[in-house]
N, C-alpha and C positions, 0 to 999 in steps of 0.2 A: 741589763739593759737599757738606755736614757730615747725615747718615745724618735729625738733626734734621727737615731743611729740605724734605729727599726725603716728608717727614710732615704736616708743614704746609696742605698744602694737601689730603688730607684729611682732615686734623683737624679741619682750618675749615670740611668739609663737614658735617661730623658734630657739629657745637659751634652749633648753631640760633642760641641770642641772644646770641651774642661777645661769653660769656665768658669764654674760656680757660679753659676747664671741659665735661668731654662729662659727661651725665645717663648715667642707667641710660634715661631716658623720653627723648632726643633718641639715644641707639643707637637701641634702637626706632623713634621715628622711623622713621632711615634706614634702615634695615632694610628694611623696610613699606616704602619709598619705592622700595622698590630691588627688591622682588615680595618677599621675605622674609616668611610669616605669624610674626612672634615674640614668643613669652609676654612680658610682664612680667618674670618673675620669671628666662626665660633672659638680657632685657637687665642685669636686677640682679648677673646671678650676674657674668656680663661684669667688668661694671666693676667688681666687689670683686678680681679674680683678677688686674684691673692696676693698678687702684685701690694701692700701695707704700703713701702716708702714713692710711690710712684715713679720706680723710673725707668717700669715699663719690665721688667722683669721678673726675674722667681727665682729669690734664694733660696738655701735648703731651709734656713731658721723662718722661709716667708714658708714656706709645701709646708712643713714641720706644722708651726698656727694652723696654717688652714685644715692641715685633717684631720690631727689633733679638736677641733672645735668642730668638725664635719663627724667623726665617731660617735656610734652610740656611746651616750655617758656624758657628750663635749657639753661646750657652752653655746655652739651656735644653735639661733634660730629661726 
């Protein structure tokens, strides 16, 4: 099973409108459902960090790349 498919279920839970892109608002809403109080500025910053193409939204490919780099043994410094 590829990393992308491993992360697809998580991505789908965050992508509330089903457009295959995660916005800061969707991220904030999901975090709040999980019991975390998240300021809009934090969610916007998180999306900016993960968003590599600069469109202000996170695709499954971008999330997968970020999580692969962030995991133990990844290349993220």
